[in-house]
N, C-alpha and C positions, 0 to 999 in steps of 0.2 A: 236655595242654590248656594248661598254663602255658607249655610250650615253644613251642607254636604261637603263642600271644599274643606271646611275646618275639620270635619270628622276624618276625611281622607288624609289630610296633612298630619293629624295626630296619629293616625294608624301607621303612616309611613315612618314617622319619627320613632314610634314604639318598635316597629319592625327593624329599622336600622340599628337602634340601640341594642335590641336583642341579639342581632347578628354580631354586633361588635363585642358584646359581652361574651357571647359564645365563642367567638374567634380568638379572643385573648387567651383564655385558658388552654384552648387547643394548641396555640403556638407554644405556650409554656410547656405543655406536655411533650410536644414534638422536640423542643429544645432540650428538655430533660432527657428524653430518649436518646437524642443525639449525643449528649454529654455522657450518658451511661454507656452507649456503644463505644465512644472514644476511650472511656476509661477501661472498658473491657479489653479493647484492642491493646491499650497500653500495658495492662496487667498480664495479658496473655501472649504478648509478643515474645518474651523470653521465658520459655517453658521447658519442661522435661521433654515434651514431644518435639520441640524445635531442636533441642540437643540431640535426641535420638536420630532425628532425620538427618541432621548435619553430620553426626558421627558416621552414619551409614554411607554418606556421600564422600567421606574422606578418601581421596584417591590412593593414598599410600598406607595409612595407619589404621583404617577400619579392619575389623576382624576378617572381613571377606577379601581384603586385598593384601593383608600382611602375611608373610613377608614378600612383597612384590618383586623386589630386586635381589633378595637373598644376600649372597656374599658381597654384593657391591656396597652394602651399608658399612659405614665407618663410625668411629666414636662420635664425630661431629654430627653425623646424620641422626644417630639415636638421640644425642643430647639436644639438638635444636629442632627436632621433629617429634620423634616418638615420646619423649619425656613429657611434653606438654599434653599430649593426648592421654598418656598414662595417668598423670596427675588429675586430669579432668575426670577420668573414670573413678578415681578415689573420691574426688569432691562430689560426684554424682551419687556415689554410695552414701556419703555423709549427708547429702541433701534429701535423699529419698529412703534410705535404709534397704534398698533393693539389691540383692546379691548378684543380680544379672550383670551389674557393672564389674564386679570382681571376677565373675566367670569370663568376661571378655578379656580381662587383664592377664589372668594366669597363664594361658598358653603363649602369650606374647613374651612374658618375662622368661618363661622356660626356653623359648627359642633364642632370646637375646643372650642368655648365659651359654648357649652353644656356639656363640659367635665371638668369643673372646680371642685375643691373640694366641693365648695358650692352646685353646681348642683347635684353632685353625692353623697352628704352626707358623704364625707370623712373627716377625721381629718387631718388638715393641718400640725400641729405640735403635735407630740405624747403627750398624757396626758394633753392637754391644753383645749380640748373641742372646739377649734376653727375650723370652716369649712369656708374657705375663697374663694373669687372669683378669684383664680389663680390655679396653677397646682403644687402640691407637687411631690417629687420624690418617695413617698410611701416607704421610707426606702432604696432606691436603693444604696445610697452611704454609708450606715451603716449596710449593710448585714441584713436589715430588722429591725434593732433596733429602728430607729428613723426617722419618716417622717419629711420633712423639705421643705419649699418653698425657693428656691435659687433666689436671685435677678437677677442673670445672666440668669436663665431659663425664668423668667418673661420678662426680656428685650429682649431676643432672640425671644420669641414668639410674643411679642407685636410690635417689631420694624417693621416687614413687614406689619403688620396690619395698623400701623399709616402711613407708607409710602404710602399704598393704599389710606387712607383717604386724605393724602396730595395731591396725584395725582387727586383725584376726585374734591377736592376744587379748586386746581390750574387750572384745565382744564374744570371745570364746567360740569362734566359728569352727567347730570341730572338724568339719570336712576339709578344712584348709590347714590344719595344724602341721601335718608332716611337710606339706609344700612350703609353708611359712618358715619352718626350721631349715629346710634346704636353701631357701632364698636368703635367709639370714646368714648362713655360713658362707655362701658364695659372695654376698655383699661385703662381708668382713674381709675376705681375701682381696677383693677389688680395692677397697678403701685403704688397706694396709700398704699398698704400693706407694702411696704419697705421704705416709706418716713415718718418715725416716728422720733420724737425728740430723743428718746432713741437710735436711730440707726445712729446718726450723731455726729461727733467729730470735733469741731473747733480746728485747730492746731495753727493758728495765726489769726489775724484780717482779713486777706485776703485769708487764705487757710483753707481747711478742707477736710474731706473724710467720706464716709459712713462706718458704722459698720455692722457686721453680726447680725442676729436676736439673742436675748438672749436665745432662746429656744435651748435645745440640747447641751449646753456647755459641753465639755468633750467627746462628741460623734461625733458632726459635726465639721469639721475642721475649718470653718470660724465663728462659733457661738460666738458672743460677742467679736470678734476680728476686727481690722481695715481691710477694704476690700482689695481684690486683684484686681489690675488695670483692667485686661481683664474682670473680672466679673462685675466690677462697671461701666465701660464706655459703655458697651452695654446697661445696664439698663439706664444710663444717656442719651444715644442717644435717647432712647424711650421717656424719660422724657422731653428732649429738644423739640422733635417733638410735644409732647402733649401740652406744653406751647405755642408753635408756633400756633398750630391749635385752641386752646381755647382762645388765647390772654391773658392767665393768667401768674402767676408767682409762681406756685407751686414748680418748680424745678430750675428755672433759677439761683437764687443766689447760691444755693449749687453746681450747675453745674460749674459755674465760679470759685468758691472756689476749687472745685475738680480739675479742669483743671490747676489752678495755682499751687496747691500742687504737681501735677504730673510733671509739667514743671519745677518748681523751686527746688523741693526737691528730686524727684526720677529719673528724666532723666539725663543721662550722655552723654558727647560728645566725639565722636571718630574722632579725627582730620585726621586720615589716610584715612577715607572714607567720611568725612564731613557728618556724620550720628549720630543718637542717639541710645542709648541702655539703658536698665533698667533691674531690677530684676523681677522675677515672683511675689515674695511676699517679700517686703523689710523687714518687721518685722520678718519674719521667717529666711531668709538668704539673706543679702544684696548683695552678690556676686553670687547668683544662677540666672544667666541671663535667661531671659524668652526664652522659645523654640519658634521656628519660627511659629508654629501653633497658640499658644495663643497670641503671639505678634501681629500677623495679626489681631486678634480679638480686641486687645487693640487699635490699630491704626484705625481700621475700625469704632469703636465707636466714636473716636475723629473726624474722617473724616466726619461721618454723622452729628455730631454736627456742624462742620464748614460749610460743603457744603449744607446741607439740612435744618438745623435748625438755621443757622445764627450766631453761636458763633465764637468769634474772638480772644480768648486768644492765641491759636496757629495760627500763621500767615502763609502766603504762603511760607515764608522762612523756617519755621519749617517743612512744608510738603515736601519741597525739601529734607530736612535731613531725614525725614521718608522714602521718596522715595529712597534715596541713600542706605538704608538698603538692598534693593534688590540687588544692585551691590556688596554689601558686602557678602551676604549669598549665592549667586550663582556664580560659577566660569565659566571659558570659555572653559572647556573641552567639548568634543562631545561624548556622551551626557553629559550635565553639571552635576557636583557634587554640593552638597548643604551642608551648615552648618546645625547643629541641633539646634543651639541657635543663638541669634542675636549678641552675643559676645562670643568669645572663653573662655570656662571655664578652670581654672588652672588644672583640673583633666583630661582634654581631651588630648588624644595622637594625634588626627588629627583635622585639621580645617574643612576639607571638606570630605563628605562621598558619596559613590556611592548610587544610588537609592536603591539597595537591602540591603544596610547597614544602611539606614536612614528611620526610621518610620515616619518622618515628611516630606518626600520628596515631596509628592504631595500637601502638605499644602502650597507650594510655590504659587499655583494657587489662594490662598486666598488673595494674595497681588496685584492682577490684578487691583483693583480699583485705585491704585496710578498711573496707566498709564495716567491719566488725566493730571498729572504734567510733564510727559515726555514720548513721544511715544516709546523711547528706552526700557521702561519697558516691553511693549508688545513683542518687539523683543527679549529681554532677557529671557522672560518666554515662548516664543513660542516653544523651544525644549521640554520643560516640557509638554506643551499641546500636542505636537506631540506624545510624549511617552505615555501619557494617552490615546490618540486616538488609537495608535497602539496596546495597551493592551486592548482596549475596556473597559476602566476603567470607567464605567458609575456609579459613586458615586454622592452623593449630592454635594460634594465639586467640582467635575469636572463640573457637570451641572451648578452650580452657577457660576463657573469660566467662562464657555463659554458665559453665559448670560452677565456677567460683561465685558468680552472681546468685545463682539459685541456692548454693550452700549458705552464703551470707544472709540472704533473705530468710531462709529457714531458721538460722540461728537468731536473727533479730526478732523474728516472730515468737520463737520459744522464750526469749528473754521478756518480751511484752506479756506473754501469757503467764509467766511465773511472777 
């Protein structure tokens, strides 16, 4: 009897041990599968198919909806709406090599060049009689009192156009050669509107900066005043590409002087973050530090001049300091909080703000292009992308960010493989 109980006990122990040993690897396999699935979801969240889906859903700027409101579009509408989508199509081509993205862009550019003040017989600057080959705001920023063509609007609109021309020339895409030449000529006419002797100020022998148009002084904030960095550098980025593509020197000297002025006279160094910061408009308020949305535009213009147009006043070391701004303006909370400005203002009670308390929060995505200098930029911004995805926040900023994200990931992958 005791012998039977002993045998039964031993059998039960062996059985339980076997079950335990069998169960442990099973759990590990399940956990491994779970991790793998999570990793797949993470890697596949920001994909070409997501971009394509969200592009098609764009209510205004997708190829199926454009031009939705036709002649109601103004310079500011194209600049702060269409240009982001246009640049995203360029970035998607660079990320994938697929010409379908250029095919989507071309008819939109053609249409936009039919909508200049000159083509529509609109007065570009109120009471001047001028009807110019660019896009005025039709009084948008002065409650209808004064129409004005802003250099930043011209720059924002023309930049993706010239990036397209650059791609056609660099890759010898023959089917677009004639179109690219037409776009280049029209772009030159638009840019020339702002490149006047009366709109330039030499600050020293080696430094200078653009001025606003003289028209509308007292009504238009920038009229006849020294330029605002984010507004000027996007225009200069387009000018730099224009000189590169034409082999000319219409803008190069002034671009170099402008870059030196910004670098030596406006930029300040934050040793705590090894990063740069500057004011939105130095002449108006030298301690009103630029918000993270406009600052991204400032740096993007300088980045295009450096990476795509070949200007070298700002070096790779400088771009590391621009890149470090991202680590300064995003904290490590989950989800992360963000600064509103690239440097804390003396009037701010907080340094960082939750998403719902920060109107600039999703402007963080505009900084993605700096990921080319450090892959951790993408990792830092990924939670912001994830939040945009979870909210189905299909804006032009998010769409542009996704395209840039994919482009930078492709470039980093190519660097690793080489």
